[in-house]
Structure formats: structure tokens, C-alpha cells
C-alpha positions in Angstrom: 77.6 144.8 244.4 77.7 141.3 243.3 74.5 141.6 241.5 75.8 144.6 239.6 78.8 142.7 238.4 76.7 139.9 237.2 74.6 142.4 235.3 77.6 143.8 233.6 78.8 140.4 232.6 75.5 139.5 231.1 75.3 142.7 229.2 78.7 142.0 227.8 77.8 138.5 226.8 74.8 139.8 225.0 76.8 142.5 223.3 79.5 140.0 222.4 76.8 137.6 221.2 75.3 140.3 219.0 78.7 141.2 217.8 79.4 137.7 216.8 76.0 137.4 215.2 76.7 140.4 213.1 80.1 139.1 212.3 78.6 135.7 211.5 76.0 137.4 209.2 78.8 139.4 207.5 80.8 136.2 207.0 77.8 134.4 205.7 77.2 137.3 203.2 80.9 137.0 202.1 80.5 133.3 201.8 77.4 133.6 199.7 79.2 136.2 197.5 82.2 134.0 197.3 80.1 131.0 196.3 78.3 133.2 193.7 81.7 134.3 192.3 82.9 130.7 192.4 79.8 129.6 190.5 80.3 132.4 188.1 83.9 131.5 187.6 83.1 127.9 187.2 80.5 128.8 184.6 83.0 131.0 182.8 85.6 128.2 183.0 83.0 125.7 181.7 82.1 128.1 178.9 85.7 128.7 178.1 86.4 124.9 178.0 83.3 124.4 175.9 84.5 127.1 173.5 87.9 125.6 173.3 86.4 122.2 172.7 84.0 123.6 170.1 86.9 125.4 168.3 88.9 122.1 168.4 85.9 120.3 167.1 85.5 122.9 164.4 89.2 122.5 163.5 88.8 118.7 163.3 85.7 119.1 161.2 87.5 121.4 158.8 90.4 119.0 158.6 88.2 116.1 158.0 86.3 118.0 155.3 89.6 118.9 153.6 90.7 115.2 153.7 87.3 114.2 152.2 87.8 116.7 149.4 91.4 115.4 148.8 90.1 111.8 148.8 87.4 112.6 146.4 89.9 114.3 144.1 92.2 111.3 144.3 89.3 109.0 143.5 88.4 111.1 140.6 92.0 111.2 139.3 92.3 107.5 139.9 89.1 106.8 138.0 90.2 109.1 135.2 93.7 107.6 135.0 92.2 104.1 135.1 89.8 105.0 132.3 92.5 106.6 130.2 94.8 103.6 130.8 92.1 101.2 129.8 91.3 103.3 126.7 95.0 103.4 125.8 95.3 99.7 126.4 92.3 99.0 124.2 93.7 101.4 121.5 97.0 99.6 121.6 95.2 96.2 121.4 93.1 97.5 118.4 96.2 98.8 116.7 98.0 95.5 117.2 95.0 93.5 115.9 94.6 95.8 112.9 98.3 95.5 112.1 98.0 91.7 112.3 94.9 91.8 110.1 96.6 94.0 107.6 99.6 91.7 107.5 97.3 88.7 107.1 95.4 90.4 104.3 98.6 91.2 102.5 99.8 87.6 102.9 96.4 86.4 101.8 96.4 88.7 98.8 99.9 87.6 98.0 98.9 84.0 98.2 95.9 84.5 96.0 98.0 86.3 93.4 100.5 83.5 93.5 97.7 81.0 93.1 96.4 83.0 90.1 99.9 83.1 88.6 100.3 79.4 89.1 96.9 78.8 87.6 97.8 80.9 84.6 101.1 79.0 84.3 99.2 75.6 84.4 96.7 76.9 81.9 99.5 77.7 79.6 101.3 74.4 80.2 101.3 72.4 77.0 99.6 75.1 75.0 100.8 75.1 71.4 103.1 77.9 70.6 101.2 80.1 68.1 104.5 81.0 66.4 106.1 77.6 66.7 105.6 77.0 63.0 106.8 80.4 62.1 109.3 79.0 59.6 106.4 77.6 57.6 104.3 80.8 57.8 104.6 84.0 55.9 105.2 86.9 58.3 103.1 89.2 56.1 100.1 86.8 56.2 99.2 87.5 59.9 95.5 86.5 60.3 93.2 89.4 61.2 89.5 88.9 62.1 86.9 91.5 61.2 86.5 94.2 63.9 89.8 93.1 65.5 92.6 95.7 65.2 95.5 96.3 67.5 98.5 98.7 67.3 101.6 97.4 69.1 105.0 99.2 69.1 108.2 99.7 71.0 109.0 103.1 72.6 112.6 103.0 73.7 115.9 104.8 74.2 119.4 103.5 74.1 122.4 104.1 76.4 125.7 103.3 74.7 129.2 103.0 76.3 132.6 103.4 74.8 133.1 99.7 74.7 129.9 99.4 72.5 128.0 97.7 75.3 124.9 99.3 76.6 121.3 99.2 77.7 118.0 99.6 76.0 115.2 101.1 78.2 111.7 101.5 77.1 108.0 100.5 77.1 105.9 98.3 74.9 102.5 99.6 73.9 99.4 97.6 73.1 96.5 99.8 71.9 93.1 98.4 70.9 92.2 100.3 67.7 89.4 97.9 66.8 85.7 97.7 67.7 85.6 94.9 70.2 87.5 94.3 73.5 90.6 92.2 73.5 91.5 89.9 76.3 94.6 88.6 78.0 97.4 89.2 75.5 100.5 87.0 75.4 103.6 88.9 74.1 106.5 87.2 72.3 109.8 89.1 72.1 112.0 87.5 69.5 115.7 88.2 69.6 118.3 87.9 66.9 120.8 86.6 67.7 119.1 84.0 70.0 121.6 84.3 72.9 120.7 88.0 73.3 117.3 87.2 74.7 117.5 89.0 78.1 114.7 91.3 79.4 114.8 92.8 82.9 112.4 95.0 84.7 109.3 94.8 86.8 108.2 91.4 85.4 107.3 88.6 87.7 108.9 85.2 87.4 107.4 82.2 89.2 110.8 80.4 89.1 112.7 83.3 90.6 110.1 84.3 93.2 108.9 80.9 94.6 111.0 81.2 97.7 110.3 84.8 98.7 107.3 86.8 99.7 107.2 89.4 96.9 103.8 91.1 96.8 102.3 90.3 93.4 100.1 93.4 93.6 103.2 95.3 92.7 103.4 93.4 89.4 101.2 93.6 86.2 103.2 91.2 84.0 104.9 87.8 84.3 107.2 85.6 82.3 105.5 82.5 81.0 107.5 79.6 82.4 106.5 76.2 80.9 107.8 73.5 78.6 107.2 75.2 75.3 108.3 78.6 76.5 111.6 77.0 77.6 112.0 75.6 74.1 111.0 79.0 72.6 113.7 80.7 74.7 116.3 78.5 73.1 115.1 79.9 69.8 115.6 83.5 71.1 112.0 84.1 72.3 110.8 85.4 75.6 107.0 85.2 76.4 105.2 87.5 78.8 101.5 87.6 79.8 99.4 89.6 82.4 99.3 88.3 85.9 95.6 89.2 86.3 92.8 89.0 83.8 93.3 92.0 81.4 90.7 93.4 79.1 91.7 96.1 76.6 88.6 97.9 75.5 88.5 99.8 72.2 90.5 103.0 72.4 92.4 101.8 75.5 96.0 100.7 76.0 98.0 98.2 78.0 101.7 99.0 78.6 104.7 96.9 79.7 106.7 99.7 81.3 110.4 100.2 82.0 111.8 97.0 80.5 115.6 96.8 80.2 117.6 94.9 77.5 121.4 94.8 78.1 123.7 94.1 75.2 127.4 93.8 74.3 128.8 94.0 70.8 131.5 91.5 71.3 129.0 89.0 72.6 126.1 89.4 70.1 127.1 91.7 67.2 124.1 93.4 65.7 120.8 93.1 67.7 117.2 92.9 66.5 114.2 92.5 68.7 110.7 91.9 67.2 107.4 91.5 69.1 104.2 89.6 68.4 101.0 89.8 70.4 98.6 86.9 70.6 95.1 86.9 72.0 94.6 83.2 72.6 90.8 82.9 73.2 90.0 85.2 70.3 92.6 83.5 68.1 93.9 86.9 67.0 97.6 87.7 66.6 99.4 90.8 65.4 103.0 91.8 64.8 104.5 95.0 66.4 104.5 98.0 64.2 108.2 98.6 64.7 111.2 96.8 66.1 114.4 97.4 68.0 117.5 97.3 65.8 121.1 98.0 66.7 123.7 97.9 64.0 127.3 98.4 65.0 
């Protein structure tokens, strides 16, 4: 009996051991499966993390590329703006320099013209008045050289007011009708009465313009201001000559344009203006074909 009980206990132990072995194998299988799932999940998690990181890196890369593009555009604009600014600055500088050069050229030309005018004034200083001895000469015996011939005349109109004062406006024509060129005429306007000797217009005067900056290029004629011309003015004569060297070729003309002669009856009475043209170097002189005459 005792032996039978022991046998049963042993069988039970074996059976229980087998049961636990099977149970243990089953648990080991589950553990292995669980570990495989964990490994799979870990791999999936790792892949997901890597994917997220990759996407984040891609986003960062795209952002950086966009920033690079923007920076390049800014650099391009900056370079363009700098270049345009430099070009604009250079253009402004060139404009300023050109303006200063033009102003200096005008001043230089003005100075040269004034020098020429003064030189002409000096060259005329002390020159004998070709008509100074007019009282001793016969007006009809004006000396004419062969091949020299010149037509001089007044072209004028008169504006009269009710008080018999007025203004004579016109031009004086010098035409070379001869065969050789004529050079640098001096023109004498002789007024009767003497105190009526006033001529206005675009005629340069060294005395009236010494203190200003008139551009002599705007003038063609000038008053002769020297000792004998001052004496001549007291006799009713006004002398005019060209500012620059003037040559009148055969068939050509020189004109003193838009002169003005004011007058008043109560001051001067009747008015007569004659003109004589003298070519000094050629010693040729001629009297104007006509004259201005106002008889009240």
C-alpha cells in the first residue's frame, strides 16, 4: 500500500513536471514572439523617427535653400543699386564739372573779348581823326582808290509823339560794291545840332561795361572811347567800330542793326544825321548815300 502511494506521487510529479515543461515551452514561445514584436515595433519606431528626422532635415534644407536664394537676390539688388548709384554719382560729377568748364569757357571768352576790345581801344588811342580837318576839306572830294567802292546808307523809320518828341529806329548798311575786300570799318555819325548826338542799341561801350560781366559774344560793334573821340563827340560826332576783326568781301554786307536815336523838338529843333565810313589800313573813306533828316 505504501509503495502504491509513492508510485502515484511520482507519476503526479512527472505529469506535473511535464505540464510545467509544456507550459514553460509555451511561455518561451510567447516570449520569443513578444521579443520579435518588440523588435519589430522598435524597428518601426526607429524608421518612423528616422522618417520624421529626414522630413525635418528636408524642411530645413528647403528653408536654407530659400534663404540662399533670397540672399543671392539681395546681393544682386545691392550690387545693382550700388552700381546705379555710382553711375548716378559719376554722372552728377561729370555734369557739375561740365557746367564749371562751360562757365569758365564763357568767362575766358568774355575776358578774351574784353582784351580784344581794350586792344582795339589802345590801337585807336591817339589816332588822327580822319575827319578832324573836315572844315578844310570839300565834302564832295572824298578820296576813292581804284577797285575800292562801298555803298553805305541809312534804313530807318520814325516814331513821332504829339509833343514832337520821338524815336528813330533803323539799321546802317555797309555794302562792298568794289573788287577787293574791305577791312575793319570805323563809322562816324555826325549830328546837327551837336547836342543831339545820342545813339542807343546793342553797341558795346568799354566805359559803361567795365564793372559788369556782359558777354561780348553778344555784341558786334562798340563805341570808340579815346581822347580824340571824346573831342569829336563835343563836335556832335559818335564813332563806332567792330569788336572783332571784320572783313567785307566784294558783294557782302556789314550791318549795324537796331540802333535807336531819341529826339525832342524843344531841345534840338531840326535834326540831321550824316554818316562817314573810314577803312584805316586801306586809307579809304566814303560818305553814306543818304542821311537822316527831321524838319519840324
